[in-house]
Backbone bond lengths (Angstrom), bond angles and torsions (degrees), N, CA, C in turn:
res aa  C-N    CA-C-N  psi(-1)  N-CA   C-N-CA  omega(-1)  CA-C   N-CA-C  phi
1 M - - - 1.451 - - 1.538 111.58 -
2 M 1.313 115.15 2.07 1.501 121.45 177.51 1.515 113.26 -50.18
3 P 1.281 118.38 -51.01 1.577 118.78 -175.02 1.543 111.41 -57.87
4 A 1.310 117.06 -37.41 1.524 116.34 179.46 1.531 110.86 -73.18
5 Q 1.305 117.84 -38.71 1.450 118.97 -176.45 1.533 110.15 -72.01
6 F 1.304 117.78 -36.88 1.471 115.99 -169.58 1.540 114.07 -121.54
7 Q 1.305 114.75 7.96 1.492 123.68 176.63 1.548 113.07 49.73
8 I 1.325 112.97 56.91 1.437 118.58 170.60 1.476 111.37 -115.77
9 D 1.317 116.01 156.55 1.496 119.21 173.58 1.524 106.90 -92.62
10 L 1.395 112.18 105.35 1.427 118.97 -170.55 1.572 110.84 -62.25
11 F 1.244 116.80 -47.49 1.454 121.84 -175.94 1.586 113.24 -63.14
12 D 1.286 114.39 -41.08 1.428 120.85 175.99 1.578 110.91 -63.59
13 E 1.393 114.05 -49.16 1.442 118.17 177.43 1.495 112.47 -58.57
14 L 1.362 118.42 -40.21 1.463 120.09 179.76 1.511 110.74 -67.44
15 R 1.336 119.25 -39.39 1.488 121.89 178.12 1.523 109.58 -63.40
16 M 1.304 118.77 -38.93 1.486 118.83 176.09 1.553 114.31 -68.38
17 L 1.317 115.37 -31.36 1.454 119.07 -178.35 1.441 112.72 -82.73
18 I 1.354 122.11 -42.96 1.460 123.42 -173.24 1.499 115.53 -122.01
19 G 1.355 118.38 -5.19 1.450 121.60 -174.75 1.546 112.03 82.46
20 A 1.313 115.78 -145.61 1.427 119.60 -176.99 1.504 111.07 -69.28
21 F 1.284 117.14 145.89 1.519 123.54 -178.91 1.475 108.17 -156.32
22 D 1.339 112.73 161.84 1.476 123.40 175.26 1.519 107.57 -112.26
23 P 1.301 119.67 102.84 1.485 123.06 -177.63 1.585 109.11 -69.82
24 L 1.338 114.99 130.72 1.394 117.67 176.10 1.510 109.12 -126.96
25 V 1.295 117.26 157.71 1.415 124.37 176.48 1.543 108.05 -141.87
26 L 1.321 119.05 131.98 1.400 123.08 178.64 1.566 111.77 -77.12
27 H 1.306 116.24 138.68 1.481 121.69 178.59 1.495 112.54 -50.92
28 G 1.362 114.09 -37.84 1.504 114.73 176.81 1.519 115.91 -64.87
29 V 1.332 115.43 -34.97 1.433 120.52 174.27 1.553 110.00 -62.64
30 L 1.287 117.92 -43.01 1.503 120.89 176.58 1.549 113.05 -59.88
31 Q 1.315 112.25 -41.44 1.499 116.01 179.13 1.491 109.37 -64.94
32 E 1.364 118.36 -39.49 1.454 118.97 -179.01 1.508 109.23 -67.64
33 L 1.372 116.49 -42.00 1.507 118.46 177.84 1.464 111.74 -62.01
34 N 1.321 118.83 -38.77 1.528 119.32 -179.33 1.525 107.48 -62.43
35 G 1.284 120.28 -38.21 1.501 120.43 177.37 1.514 110.86 -65.18
36 L 1.307 115.57 -47.65 1.454 117.58 178.30 1.502 118.88 -63.93
37 A 1.391 113.31 -28.92 1.450 119.70 -177.39 1.537 109.49 -69.50
38 R 1.290 120.57 -16.96 1.467 122.94 179.51 1.567 113.15 -74.81
39 A 1.333 111.49 -15.23 1.507 116.48 -178.66 1.511 112.27 -77.08
40 K 1.261 113.98 154.11 1.511 119.42 171.84 1.493 110.69 -86.74
41 G 1.270 113.79 164.43 1.493 117.31 177.23 1.483 113.97 90.33
42 R 1.364 114.51 -171.55 1.463 120.56 -176.53 1.504 113.99 -61.99
43 G 1.324 117.99 -32.08 1.517 120.58 179.93 1.490 111.71 -66.66
44 G 1.358 115.15 -41.55 1.472 118.21 179.20 1.462 111.41 -69.83
45 V 1.328 116.70 -36.90 1.536 119.45 179.47 1.463 107.65 -66.33
46 A 1.343 119.86 -45.94 1.441 120.20 -178.11 1.571 111.31 -61.79
47 A 1.376 118.87 -40.59 1.388 121.18 179.21 1.498 111.21 -66.26
48 R 1.346 119.42 -37.57 1.511 119.08 174.82 1.531 112.83 -65.90
49 C 1.333 113.03 -36.51 1.511 115.72 173.34 1.553 112.88 -64.18
50 A 1.346 119.72 -38.23 1.364 123.94 177.29 1.541 109.90 -66.25
51 L 1.300 118.53 -38.32 1.450 120.52 176.87 1.532 114.18 -63.59
52 T 1.379 113.21 -38.81 1.511 118.03 173.52 1.502 110.71 -61.05
53 L 1.299 119.18 -41.44 1.497 123.91 178.03 1.537 108.90 -64.23
54 A 1.266 115.87 -39.10 1.457 121.66 -177.78 1.544 113.34 -61.34
55 E 1.333 114.05 -27.21 1.444 119.30 175.32 1.469 113.93 -58.97
56 K 1.351 117.24 -21.38 1.475 121.54 -178.73 1.532 110.54 -93.58
57 C 1.332 117.36 3.19 1.444 120.80 -175.35 1.510 109.35 -111.03
58 T 1.346 115.03 159.37 1.422 124.24 171.21 1.515 106.69 -78.74
59 I 1.276 116.89 130.36 1.525 121.71 176.73 1.494 109.33 -89.06
60 V 1.363 111.18 126.26 1.490 118.70 -178.93 1.488 107.50 -97.76
61 Q 1.270 118.25 114.67 1.526 121.86 177.41 1.498 109.50 -110.13
62 N 1.279 118.70 76.17 1.407 128.25 -174.94 1.492 109.47 -97.95
63 T 1.333 117.00 107.28 1.458 121.50 -178.09 1.548 113.38 -62.13
64 D 1.335 117.51 -28.08 1.439 120.47 -179.30 1.552 112.41 -62.85
65 L 1.311 117.57 -21.49 1.393 124.05 -172.52 1.616 113.46 -99.82
66 K 1.242 117.70 9.77 1.423 121.92 -174.73 1.522 113.58 -79.83
67 V 1.299 116.93 -8.40 1.403 123.49 -177.91 1.592 107.07 -88.35
68 G 1.326 116.38 131.71 1.435 120.46 174.60 1.505 111.20 94.11
69 S 1.369 115.29 -179.53 1.431 120.88 176.43 1.491 115.42 -63.82
70 V 1.290 116.91 166.66 1.465 118.86 177.94 1.545 107.73 -66.95
71 D 1.295 118.44 -33.87 1.465 120.00 179.46 1.573 110.01 -64.03
72 A 1.352 116.89 -41.55 1.385 119.69 178.02 1.527 109.53 -67.53
73 Q 1.298 119.40 -33.83 1.486 121.91 177.09 1.549 110.93 -62.84
74 V 1.354 116.18 -40.47 1.464 122.76 178.88 1.559 108.69 -61.13
75 V 1.359 113.73 -49.88 1.460 120.63 -178.25 1.520 111.09 -61.48
76 G 1.381 115.35 -43.54 1.386 118.43 179.52 1.458 117.19 -65.27
77 Y 1.382 116.01 -37.50 1.421 119.96 175.74 1.558 110.71 -66.06
78 A 1.243 115.38 -45.65 1.526 120.71 -177.92 1.497 109.39 -58.43
79 V 1.370 118.30 -45.43 1.438 123.91 178.76 1.602 110.51 -60.68
80 Q 1.343 110.13 -51.41 1.501 113.59 -179.30 1.530 115.06 -59.03
81 N 1.334 114.19 -38.37 1.500 120.86 -176.38 1.530 114.76 -102.39
82 K 1.300 117.90 -0.07 1.453 122.34 177.68 1.527 110.76 49.82
83 C 1.398 115.81 57.52 1.420 119.92 -176.21 1.542 110.68 -124.59
84 L 1.293 114.44 156.05 1.471 119.34 173.10 1.518 112.11 -68.33
85 V 1.327 113.67 153.35 1.468 116.49 176.76 1.542 106.88 -128.65
86 V 1.287 116.48 135.63 1.508 121.77 173.56 1.452 110.24 -94.84
87 T 1.388 118.52 113.21 1.382 122.73 177.25 1.548 110.57 -155.98
88 N 1.258 115.68 153.92 1.464 124.63 169.71 1.513 109.97 -108.60
89 D 1.283 118.16 -2.70 1.504 120.83 -176.31 1.539 107.47 -76.68
90 R 1.346 114.17 116.78 1.447 119.37 -177.06 1.466 116.29 -60.94
91 R 1.331 118.59 -38.45 1.418 122.28 178.97 1.564 113.02 -66.59
92 V 1.345 114.32 -40.84 1.414 119.20 177.15 1.557 109.30 -67.09
93 R 1.298 115.85 -44.83 1.482 120.65 176.33 1.507 113.75 -53.29
94 D 1.359 113.19 -51.36 1.480 119.05 179.45 1.549 112.17 -60.87
95 A 1.292 116.23 -39.40 1.500 119.78 179.69 1.528 109.31 -67.87
96 L 1.380 116.75 -37.07 1.445 117.26 176.18 1.550 111.86 -68.43
97 F 1.280 116.53 -41.96 1.430 120.26 176.95 1.594 112.58 -56.96
98 A 1.308 112.46 -40.15 1.481 117.97 -178.90 1.555 110.76 -66.14
99 Q 1.318 116.03 -18.66 1.412 121.95 178.64 1.534 115.06 -99.34
100 G 1.408 112.58 -1.13 1.478 117.62 -178.87 1.468 114.88 82.84
101 I 1.359 117.65 18.70 1.493 123.13 -178.30 1.545 104.18 -99.88
102 S 1.344 112.74 134.37 1.494 120.64 173.98 1.504 108.41 -81.18
103 V 1.357 115.12 155.41 1.450 121.57 -176.04 1.525 109.36 -129.60
104 I 1.285 115.43 140.66 1.433 121.65 170.08 1.551 108.75 -94.06
105 S 1.292 116.99 127.48 1.476 121.38 -174.53 1.545 111.45 -139.78
106 L 1.264 117.60 159.76 1.439 121.01 176.95 1.446 113.79 -84.17
107 R 1.385 116.14 129.80 1.460 121.62 -179.91 1.510 108.60 -109.39
108 N 1.301 115.64 130.67 1.494 123.87 176.44 1.537 109.39 56.33
109 Q 1.260 121.95 27.55 1.478 126.50 176.94 1.492 109.20 57.49
110 K 1.384 119.23 28.51 1.437 120.95 -176.75 1.478 113.24 -132.13
111 K 1.365 115.72 -50.52 1.501 121.43 -168.91 1.538 108.43 -128.59
112 L 1.293 114.77 151.30 1.467 120.49 174.72 1.545 111.39 -86.09
113 E 1.258 116.59 145.61 1.492 121.66 175.53 1.485 111.35 -138.41
114 I 1.305 118.77 149.14 1.488 122.33 173.41 1.518 108.40 -86.49
115 L 1.313 115.30 128.15 1.494 122.53 175.06 1.459 106.87 -109.86
116 R 1.359 111.21 132.54 1.537 119.58 174.55 1.526 109.77 -129.04
117 R 1.320 114.85 138.81 1.471 115.17 177.35 1.523 106.20 -140.65
């Protein structure tokens, strides 16, 4: 939901930061966004914006990851596939760091940066 909140072009920023990439989104994330998109206000707008961005991504429908919360699915997928995750969610970020996964996050509400711990 970063692009809606901070008015950045997520894909352009990612290309500048890491070069070519294959954007993926988990099916569980899409389901969560669809639920959030029904809300009124900024949260609903941000979720609808995220769904529009997701249209440019490959949807991952991995049945092995359907157990647990969507956050746990994201962490599990990143660990299995050793891939970067774009998130500003502190709990997800900390869980990824604990597994040795780097995170791309928004810095100063302007630019993306890779965080490693």
